[in-house]
C-alpha positions as a Python dict, from the first residue, in 0.01 Angstrom:
ca = {
    (1, 'M'): (0, 0, 0),
    (2, 'A'): (-174, 323, -38),
    (3, 'D'): (47, 500, 217),
    (4, 'F'): (393, 395, 83),
    (5, 'K'): (575, 720, -10),
    (6, 'P'): (955, 694, -95),
    (7, 'C'): (1242, 899, -130),
    (8, 'V'): (1648, 798, -205),
    (9, 'V'): (1876, 1003, 86),
    (10, 'V'): (2187, 1013, -34),
    (11, 'P'): (2511, 1140, 216),
    (12, 'V'): (2771, 1359, 10),
    (13, 'Y'): (3076, 1444, 123),
    (14, 'N'): (3347, 1544, -150),
    (15, 'H'): (3204, 1349, -397),
    (16, 'E'): (3153, 1625, -653),
    (17, 'H'): (3302, 1394, -916),
    (18, 'A'): (3030, 1099, -901),
    (19, 'I'): (2720, 1268, -781),
    (20, 'G'): (2599, 1410, -1081),
    (21, 'T'): (2623, 1055, -1263),
    (22, 'V'): (2480, 908, -905),
    (23, 'L'): (2178, 1126, -928),
    (24, 'E'): (2050, 1091, -1265),
    (25, 'G'): (2049, 731, -1233),
    (26, 'L'): (1815, 762, -902),
    (27, 'L'): (1588, 1053, -1084),
    (28, 'V'): (1510, 831, -1366),
    (29, 'H'): (1298, 588, -1125),
    (30, 'G'): (1075, 892, -1027),
    (31, 'V'): (1162, 857, -667),
    (32, 'P'): (1232, 1218, -517),
    (33, 'V'): (1629, 1275, -384),
    (34, 'I'): (1714, 1415, -33),
    (35, 'L'): (2124, 1495, -93),
    (36, 'V'): (2312, 1586, 260),
    (37, 'D'): (2571, 1797, 211),
    (38, 'D'): (2818, 1640, 513),
    (39, 'G'): (3011, 1935, 527),
    (40, 'S'): (3167, 1903, 179),
    (41, 'S'): (3441, 2140, 41),
    (42, 'A'): (3333, 2455, -153),
    (43, 'A'): (3386, 2255, -530),
    (44, 'C'): (3152, 1998, -386),
    (45, 'A'): (2919, 2252, -234),
    (46, 'A'): (2877, 2439, -578),
    (47, 'V'): (2804, 2128, -758),
    (48, 'L'): (2531, 2010, -517),
    (49, 'D'): (2368, 2386, -530),
    (50, 'A'): (2350, 2338, -921),
    (51, 'L'): (2216, 2006, -889),
    (52, 'A'): (1952, 2067, -661),
    (53, 'A'): (1833, 2395, -880),
    (54, 'R'): (1873, 2198, -1171),
    (55, 'H'): (1615, 1954, -1063),
    (56, 'G'): (1383, 2198, -850),
    (57, 'E'): (1119, 1988, -662),
    (58, 'R'): (1230, 1690, -772),
    (59, 'V'): (1590, 1747, -528),
    (60, 'V'): (1611, 1869, -160),
    (61, 'L'): (1950, 1962, -41),
    (62, 'E'): (1996, 1953, 313),
    (63, 'R'): (2303, 2117, 434),
    (64, 'L'): (2544, 2062, 743),
    (65, 'P'): (2753, 2316, 860),
    (66, 'R'): (3048, 2118, 954),
    (67, 'N'): (3158, 1735, 851),
    (68, 'Q'): (2965, 1480, 1075),
    (69, 'G'): (2996, 1149, 946),
    (70, 'K'): (2821, 948, 716),
    (71, 'G'): (2586, 829, 1005),
    (72, 'A'): (2467, 1177, 1103),
    (73, 'A'): (2420, 1274, 743),
    (74, 'V'): (2181, 990, 690),
    (75, 'L'): (2000, 1080, 1006),
    (76, 'A'): (1958, 1416, 878),
    (77, 'G'): (1832, 1297, 578),
    (78, 'F'): (1600, 1090, 754),
    (79, 'R'): (1491, 1378, 982),
    (80, 'R'): (1378, 1544, 635),
    (81, 'A'): (1226, 1277, 487),
    (82, 'G'): (949, 1271, 803),
    (83, 'Q'): (921, 1617, 807),
    (84, 'L'): (826, 1610, 396),
    (85, 'G'): (556, 1302, 479),
    (86, 'Y'): (810, 1022, 333),
    (87, 'S'): (715, 660, 456),
    (88, 'H'): (1019, 483, 351),
    (89, 'A'): (1386, 611, 242),
    (90, 'V'): (1628, 425, 19),
    (91, 'Q'): (2034, 502, 143),
    (92, 'I'): (2273, 510, -90),
    (93, 'D'): (2567, 622, -107),
    (94, 'A'): (2745, 936, -329),
    (95, 'D'): (3056, 783, -463),
    (96, 'G'): (2870, 535, -736),
    (97, 'Q'): (2965, 199, -574),
    (98, 'H'): (2627, 118, -563),
    (99, 'Q'): (2406, -13, -899),
    (100, 'T'): (2147, 287, -913),
    (101, 'A'): (1939, 33, -1161),
    (102, 'D'): (1863, -170, -879),
    (103, 'V'): (1634, 47, -696),
    (104, 'P'): (1322, -54, -817),
    (105, 'K'): (1380, -433, -701),
    (106, 'F'): (1467, -254, -358),
    (107, 'L'): (1155, -41, -340),
    (108, 'A'): (939, -330, -419),
    (109, 'Q'): (999, -517, -201),
    (110, 'A'): (1019, -258, 57),
    (111, 'A'): (638, -202, -75),
    (112, 'A'): (582, -599, -16),
    (113, 'H'): (756, -601, 352),
    (114, 'P'): (658, -216, 451),
    (115, 'Q'): (788, -299, 836),
    (116, 'A'): (1095, -442, 732),
    (117, 'V'): (1442, -323, 632),
    (118, 'V'): (1530, -386, 265),
    (119, 'S'): (1918, -447, 278),
    (120, 'G'): (2170, -525, 19),
    (121, 'Y'): (2427, -748, 49),
    (122, 'P'): (2671, -642, -237),
    (123, 'I'): (2774, -875, -527),
    (124, 'Y'): (3190, -781, -570),
    (125, 'D'): (3393, -724, -896),
    (126, 'E'): (3761, -776, -922),
    (127, 'S'): (3749, -340, -797),
    (128, 'V'): (3662, -489, -396),
    (129, 'P'): (4007, -412, -195),
    (130, 'K'): (4073, -766, -69),
    (131, 'A'): (4155, -625, 263),
    (132, 'R'): (3807, -505, 299),
    (133, 'L'): (3641, -804, 148),
    (134, 'Y'): (3791, -1019, 405),
    (135, 'G'): (3730, -765, 674),
    (136, 'R'): (3349, -749, 617),
    (137, 'Y'): (3358, -1129, 764),
    (138, 'A'): (3453, -1040, 1145),
    (139, 'T'): (3196, -772, 1166),
    (140, 'H'): (2970, -1024, 1005),
    (141, 'V'): (3008, -1297, 1282),
    (142, 'W'): (2953, -1017, 1554),
    (143, 'V'): (2651, -914, 1418),
    (144, 'W'): (2548, -1276, 1430),
    (145, 'I'): (2628, -1299, 1784),
    (146, 'N'): (2443, -944, 1854),
    (147, 'T'): (2129, -1078, 1699),
    (148, 'I'): (2150, -1484, 1770),
    (149, 'S'): (2020, -1483, 1417),
    (150, 'L'): (2154, -1522, 1053),
    (151, 'E'): (1867, -1292, 934),
    (152, 'I'): (2112, -996, 854),
    (153, 'R'): (2330, -1131, 566),
    (154, 'D'): (2541, -813, 508),
    (155, 'S'): (2572, -568, 812),
    (156, 'M'): (2754, -331, 623),
    (157, 'C'): (2661, -218, 268),
    (158, 'G'): (2510, 136, 244),
    (159, 'F'): (2226, 58, -12),
    (160, 'R'): (1885, -32, 189),
    (161, 'V'): (1535, 76, 240),
    (162, 'Y'): (1464, 181, 614),
    (163, 'P'): (1084, 298, 749),
    (164, 'V'): (1141, 629, 821),
    (165, 'A'): (896, 634, 1107),
    (166, 'A'): (1091, 379, 1275),
    (167, 'V'): (1451, 496, 1229),
    (168, 'N'): (1330, 825, 1363),
    (169, 'A'): (1200, 721, 1661),
    (170, 'L'): (1546, 494, 1732),
    (171, 'A'): (1721, 767, 1676),
    (172, 'A'): (1554, 1032, 1919),
    (173, 'R'): (1580, 768, 2203),
    (174, 'Q'): (1966, 598, 2115),
    (175, 'A'): (2260, 737, 1989),
    (176, 'I'): (2378, 527, 1676),
    (177, 'G'): (2710, 542, 1483),
    (178, 'S'): (2775, 852, 1316),
    (179, 'R'): (3081, 757, 1110),
    (180, 'M'): (3142, 435, 915),
    (181, 'N'): (3042, 205, 1182),
    (182, 'F'): (2634, 344, 1160),
    (183, 'D'): (2531, 73, 936),
    (184, 'T'): (2579, -194, 1164),
    (185, 'D'): (2477, -31, 1450),
    (186, 'I'): (2161, 107, 1317),
    (187, 'I'): (2018, -207, 1152),
    (188, 'V'): (2146, -423, 1467),
    (189, 'R'): (1937, -196, 1681),
    (190, 'L'): (1615, -215, 1445),
    (191, 'F'): (1626, -560, 1456),
    (192, 'W'): (1616, -587, 1843),
    (193, 'D'): (1348, -333, 1792),
    (194, 'G'): (1139, -603, 1643),
    (195, 'L'): (1172, -517, 1240),
    (196, 'S'): (1270, -813, 972),
    (197, 'V'): (1496, -800, 753),
    (198, 'V'): (1507, -881, 385),
    (199, 'N'): (1791, -915, 190),
    (200, 'V'): (1864, -858, -164),
    (201, 'G'): (2144, -850, -368),
    (202, 'T'): (2345, -593, -563),
    (203, 'R'): (2614, -579, -771),
    (204, 'V'): (2904, -303, -600),
    (205, 'S'): (3224, -188, -750),
    (206, 'Y'): (3466, 40, -556),
    (207, 'P'): (3466, 366, -599),
    (208, 'V'): (3418, 557, -971),
    (209, 'D'): (3554, 818, -807),
    (210, 'G'): (3815, 649, -642),
    (211, 'V'): (3724, 854, -329),
    (212, 'S'): (3735, 707, 4),
    (213, 'H'): (3650, 820, 338),
    (214, 'F'): (3709, 489, 508),
    (215, 'R'): (3981, 578, 746),
    (216, 'V'): (4133, 254, 884),
    (217, 'W'): (4249, 348, 1257),
    (218, 'R'): (4008, 573, 1308),
    (219, 'D'): (3729, 360, 1177),
    (220, 'N'): (3864, 4, 1299),
    (221, 'V'): (3865, 178, 1620),
    (222, 'L'): (3488, 331, 1636),
    (223, 'I'): (3342, -72, 1495),
    (224, 'T'): (3519, -235, 1748),
    (225, 'R'): (3402, -38, 2026),
    (226, 'M'): (3056, -112, 1881),
    (227, 'H'): (3027, -469, 1889),
    (228, 'T'): (3145, -433, 2235),
    (229, 'V'): (2882, -191, 2326),
    (230, 'L'): (2615, -428, 2113),
    (231, 'F'): (2733, -744, 2262),
    (232, 'F'): (2682, -618, 2609),
    (233, 'G'): (2352, -477, 2515),
    (234, 'M'): (2262, -786, 2363),
    (235, 'L'): (2328, -969, 2686),
    (236, 'P'): (2008, -889, 2829),
    (237, 'R'): (1780, -933, 2543),
    (238, 'I'): (1878, -1295, 2472),
    (239, 'P'): (1548, -1404, 2602),
    (240, 'K'): (1381, -1216, 2411),
    (241, 'L'): (1567, -1303, 2088),
    (242, 'L'): (1581, -1651, 2189),
    (243, 'A'): (1206, -1598, 2138),
    (244, 'R'): (1186, -1471, 1826),
    (245, 'K'): (1405, -1732, 1673),
    (246, 'W'): (1176, -1992, 1841),
    (247, 'R'): (872, -1830, 1727),
    (248, 'A'): (1047, -1805, 1335),
    (249, 'N'): (1098, -2129, 1328),
}
């Protein structure tokens, strides 16, 4: 498509030991990168400043004055992407758990399906925490209920390609989870908005710098609350979701 103009958005919070390697792995694909500093420490901020200076126009640094959470950082990156005229944004984490070599196959699917979310589903190695692995399935079940569909294979993976305009339009009218509830919240709501989902398998490891910002009690409470809100949001949408399912069959 002639107007397909992608970028990459990377939310960063104190991943100064991993972000350099992640950035190098992204830039080899010739796609500009927006780094979003989510109120990181001075040490991480200095690393991000140096990376932005070294790579010139290929890297844009967006800085939030205080830590607001992964979702807030990603949305700040999408707003900047919209301002810069990008049509699609790859979302990828800064800790090195995702395979940057898979960016071309994600972008190829996005170019072929420009109105879809291209969503990674993880292929794990032995490094995945078992509690995290098993806990994902409870969220998957709730997502299948709240969409009346199995179209979203994995709603928690942080490696995706989004149409920028669709995300910014949704964020302008609807509060979206700002922390670890973001990935699930936004993909369900975009599905409700009529976007399809293209699932792409990608290998995931945990994480190369040993830093995880998942806070068990806080984030599980946020995720539980999100599922409750989505469930009651799904109820009035049942006729529309069933009609969509019927058309797909």
